ROTORTI-90122 format. One line per 10 residues: number of its first residue (from 1); for each residue x, y, z of C-alpha. Coordinates in nm, 4 decimals, padded with zeros to 6 digits. Layout:
REM residues N
NUM = X Y Z | ...
***
This chain:
REM residues 267
1 = 09.6212 14.2037 12.3433 | 09.6124 13.8373 12.2680 | 09.8967 13.6894 12.0657 | 09.6542 13.5693 11.7941 | 09.5017 13.9189 11.7507 | 09.8480 14.0739 11.7227 | 09.9473 13.8202 11.4564 | 09.6315 13.8958 11.2519 | 09.6927 14.2728 11.2690 | 10.0554 14.2323 11.1558
11 = 09.9455 14.0089 10.8666 | 09.6848 14.2642 10.7495 | 09.9385 14.5480 10.7721 | 10.1967 14.3576 10.5709 | 09.9373 14.2486 10.3147 | 09.8193 14.6047 10.2451 | 10.1729 14.7435 10.2224 | 10.3075 14.4589 10.0103 | 10.0418 14.5380 09.7489 | 10.1402 14.9054 09.7554
21 = 10.5083 14.8202 09.7257 | 10.4368 14.5859 09.4341 | 10.2376 14.8542 09.2498 | 10.5190 15.1025 09.3118 | 10.7794 14.8576 09.1829 | 10.5859 14.7890 08.8622 | 10.5502 15.1601 08.7971 | 10.9224 15.2154 08.8516 | 11.0483 14.9516 08.6027 | 10.9960 15.1616 08.2861
31 = 11.1739 15.4559 08.4533 | 11.4691 15.2356 08.5435 | 11.4841 15.1031 08.1873 | 11.4801 15.4572 08.0493 | 11.7616 15.5577 08.2850 | 11.9806 15.2554 08.2090 | 11.9320 15.2615 07.8300 | 12.2601 15.3710 07.6747 | 12.2219 15.6559 07.4288 | 12.4889 15.6825 07.1599
41 = 12.5903 15.9653 06.9279 | 12.5608 15.9640 06.5508 | 12.7384 16.2102 06.3214 | 12.5454 16.2964 06.0054 | 12.7460 16.4521 05.7221 | 12.4874 16.6132 05.4970 | 12.4707 16.7698 05.1556 | 12.2255 17.0565 05.1919 | 12.0239 17.2039 04.9071 | 12.0446 17.1079 04.5413
51 = 11.8884 16.8036 04.3824 | 11.9200 16.5897 04.6979 | 11.7507 16.8415 04.9284 | 11.4315 16.6402 04.9733 | 11.6224 16.3259 05.0714 | 11.8435 16.5150 05.3141 | 11.5624 16.7152 05.4737 | 11.3293 16.4164 05.5061 | 11.6155 16.1973 05.6243 | 11.7204 16.4359 05.9009
61 = 11.3663 16.4650 06.0333 | 11.3323 16.0852 06.0266 | 11.6690 16.0369 06.1986 | 11.5777 16.2687 06.4862 | 11.2422 16.0946 06.5373 | 11.3951 15.7467 06.5117 | 11.6797 15.8430 06.7428 | 11.4322 15.9251 07.0193 | 11.2826 15.5774 06.9836 | 11.6021 15.3785 06.9337
71 = 11.8358 15.5636 07.1679 | 12.0725 15.7756 06.9628 | 12.1456 16.1478 06.9301 | 12.2070 16.3156 06.5960 | 12.4731 16.5789 06.5259 | 12.4676 16.7295 06.1759 | 12.7608 16.8889 05.9936 | 12.7692 17.0202 05.6345 | 13.1462 17.0371 05.5831 | 13.4409 16.8243 05.6943
81 = 13.6399 17.0953 05.8777 | 13.5465 16.9575 06.2211 | 13.6394 16.5996 06.1339 | 13.9535 16.5287 06.3338 | 14.0392 16.2025 06.5104 | 13.9372 16.3511 06.8444 | 13.6070 16.4801 06.7064 | 13.5133 16.1490 06.5417 | 13.5925 15.9618 06.8631 | 13.2688 16.1053 07.0089
91 = 13.0516 15.9131 06.7631 | 12.9608 15.5450 06.7342 | 12.8303 15.5885 06.3776 | 12.8998 15.8230 06.0876 | 12.6161 15.8614 05.8360 | 12.7233 16.0071 05.5037 | 12.3862 16.1414 05.3947 | 12.4621 16.2102 05.0269 | 12.7832 16.4038 05.0971 | 13.0281 16.3258 04.8102
101 = 13.3777 16.1720 04.8408 | 13.5478 16.5028 04.7607 | 13.5675 16.8517 04.9178 | 13.7175 16.6870 05.2289 | 14.0077 16.8477 05.4139 | 14.3217 16.6326 05.4277 | 14.2888 16.6055 05.8053 | 13.9293 16.4851 05.7655 | 14.0348 16.2240 05.5094 | 14.3031 16.0884 05.7419
111 = 14.0697 16.0899 06.0428 | 13.8004 15.9055 05.8476 | 14.0461 15.6452 05.7155 | 14.1679 15.5831 06.0706 | 13.8076 15.5567 06.1950 | 13.7134 15.2991 05.9317 | 14.0328 15.0930 05.9160 | 14.0640 15.0616 06.2941 | 13.6937 15.0081 06.3611 | 13.6541 15.3074 06.5901
121 = 13.2861 15.3199 06.4923 | 13.0467 15.2254 06.2131 | 12.9529 15.3896 05.8833 | 12.6335 15.4146 05.6747 | 12.6601 15.5835 05.3347 | 12.4064 15.6868 05.0726 | 12.3948 15.7540 04.7007 | 12.6226 16.0551 04.6379 | 12.8856 15.9026 04.8704 | 12.9935 15.6875 04.5737
131 = 13.0180 15.9689 04.3185 | 13.3761 15.8643 04.2510 | 13.5873 16.0238 03.9811 | 13.7096 16.3714 03.8908 | 13.4285 16.6121 03.9791 | 13.4127 16.9872 04.0373 | 13.7884 17.0169 03.9965 | 13.8647 16.7507 04.2583 | 14.0684 16.4366 04.1940 | 13.9479 16.0837 04.2601
141 = 13.9924 15.9772 04.6229 | 14.1544 15.6394 04.5596 | 14.1191 15.5124 04.9163 | 13.7446 15.5801 04.9108 | 13.7113 15.4096 04.5720 | 13.8766 15.0979 04.7158 | 13.6531 15.1209 05.0232 | 13.3520 15.1148 04.7881 | 13.4831 14.8072 04.6072 | 13.7266 14.9606 04.3564
151 = 13.4598 15.1369 04.1517 | 13.4368 15.4591 03.9520 | 13.1141 15.6428 03.8671 | 13.0146 15.5902 03.5041 | 12.6548 15.6971 03.4464 | 12.3088 15.7174 03.5989 | 11.9493 15.6656 03.5033 | 11.8845 16.0215 03.3870 | 11.5123 15.9950 03.4478 | 11.4042 15.9052 03.7974
161 = 11.2972 15.5435 03.7987 | 11.1156 15.2977 04.0207 | 11.2613 14.9484 04.0334 | 11.2496 14.6186 04.2215 | 11.5372 14.5354 04.4546 | 11.6156 14.1754 04.5535 | 11.7770 14.0864 04.8854 | 12.0710 13.8479 04.8480 | 12.1455 13.7841 05.2158 | 11.8344 13.7766 05.4312
171 = 12.0392 13.6653 05.7346 | 12.2402 13.9878 05.7480 | 12.1372 14.2175 06.0376 | 12.0681 14.5056 05.7963 | 11.8033 14.2911 05.6253 | 11.6184 14.1821 05.9401 | 11.2439 14.2221 05.8838 | 11.2900 14.3271 05.5196 | 11.0885 14.1614 05.2425 | 11.2829 13.9330 05.0029
181 = 11.2134 14.1857 04.7265 | 11.0611 14.5316 04.7365 | 10.9946 14.8358 04.5220 | 11.2216 15.1392 04.5418 | 11.0084 15.4344 04.4294 | 11.1247 15.7186 04.2097 | 11.5002 15.7167 04.2694 | 11.8243 15.7604 04.0726 | 12.0340 15.4513 04.0027 | 12.4066 15.5026 03.9419
191 = 12.6091 15.2732 03.7197 | 12.9812 15.2171 03.7681 | 13.2738 15.1107 03.5509 | 13.2450 14.7620 03.7032 | 13.0550 14.5699 03.9665 | 13.1987 14.5991 04.3198 | 13.0898 14.2391 04.3908 | 13.4382 14.0776 04.3872 | 13.5554 14.3142 04.6613 | 13.2496 14.3560 04.8841
201 = 12.9646 14.1638 05.0454 | 12.6563 14.2326 04.8326 | 12.3328 14.2476 05.0329 | 12.0925 14.3405 04.7517 | 12.0819 14.4127 04.3771 | 11.8391 14.5891 04.1461 | 11.6503 14.4108 03.8690 | 11.7370 14.6396 03.5770 | 11.4529 14.4893 03.3748 | 11.2055 14.6333 03.6265
211 = 11.2926 15.0002 03.5670 | 10.9866 15.2181 03.5206 | 11.0201 15.4068 03.2967 | 11.2326 15.1631 03.0954 | 11.6006 15.2573 03.0582 | 11.8738 15.1434 02.8199 | 12.1413 15.2450 03.0727 | 12.2342 14.9217 03.2506 | 12.5254 14.7586 03.4324 | 12.4333 14.3910 03.4098
221 = 12.5288 14.2779 03.7598 | 12.4048 14.5799 03.9544 | 12.4486 14.5682 04.3342 | 12.2728 14.8490 04.5198 | 12.3419 14.7655 04.8865 | 12.6747 14.6275 05.0050 | 12.9300 14.6122 05.2852 | 13.3103 14.6074 05.2772 | 13.4171 14.3280 05.5120 | 13.7899 14.3945 05.4621
231 = 13.7889 14.6865 05.7066 | 13.7268 14.6701 06.0817 | 13.4384 14.9177 06.0923 | 13.0910 14.7762 06.0353 | 12.9713 14.9544 05.7243 | 12.6957 14.9520 05.4637 | 12.6412 15.1543 05.1478 | 12.3026 15.2244 04.9858 | 12.3239 15.3310 04.6217 | 11.9732 15.4752 04.6529
241 = 11.9124 15.8079 04.8256 | 11.8174 16.0740 04.5724 | 11.4611 16.1514 04.6744 | 11.2691 16.1971 04.9970 | 11.0036 15.9633 04.8564 | 11.2210 15.6747 04.9765 | 11.0889 15.7331 05.3265 | 10.7471 15.6183 05.2088 | 10.9001 15.2693 05.1831 | 10.8681 15.0605 05.4989
251 = 11.1466 14.8317 05.3782 | 11.3830 15.1238 05.3273 | 11.3142 15.2651 05.6741 | 11.3619 14.9192 05.8258 | 11.6986 14.8801 05.6510 | 11.8101 15.2265 05.7556 | 11.7218 15.1630 06.1210 | 11.8883 14.8215 06.1127 | 12.1997 14.9692 05.9513 | 12.2443 15.2316 06.2234
261 = 12.2004 14.9858 06.5116 | 12.4227 14.7239 06.3487 | 12.6940 14.9776 06.2645 | 12.6836 15.1043 06.6227 | 12.7144 14.7777 06.8127 | 12.6273 14.4807 06.5950 | 12.2568 14.4640 06.6882
***
């Protein structure tokens, strides 16, 4: 065989196989990405049944679906008995999905304080998490009150109300992709003995003049989303979280997703 013919045959062979290898490589990239994507664990402390059932049930379904997309696994608990330091060490984020700041075991309280103060993970809390005071025979948890900005529950809008929320810090990661103001549909707005603003970073407040139906129960300065920057754990509290109808709001779902990812690793 002539040298020129051999060279042509080798070139054709390499050309055909290089194309096949390239196609194979392109098809493998998504698989490699899926394998290398780090999945993290999220602990969800829920309040089952009662008046917050629709928020909890809808929220859990949404969390499981979103976790598959964003790369986190959800573990749900309904009581605090399992919450030891070793148990919490498994999770990058704790979501307090309407569970109140009482009925905690002493060991759970101490484990949670350690988790938050030493930044062992992040925290996202909703609505009932700030029901601070003497309730159901339980005393006020002073540490948790200070964590929430030194507040005590005072009242609430007895009738469910829709209202407009205004973002105060659009540069914060929790507010990425969120409209400057948006409607919160059919939820329950707590009022407190004072505004937490002096002790926390306020991310958004509610326009009390926008309540529908109109309410005479008002705070004046009324933050509804905030973060305590005095502790090491990345954290954010949402005053809203009474009704499952919140998950009809694109802005709410965007904030919730952002909050989880930011609390986990600052994304």
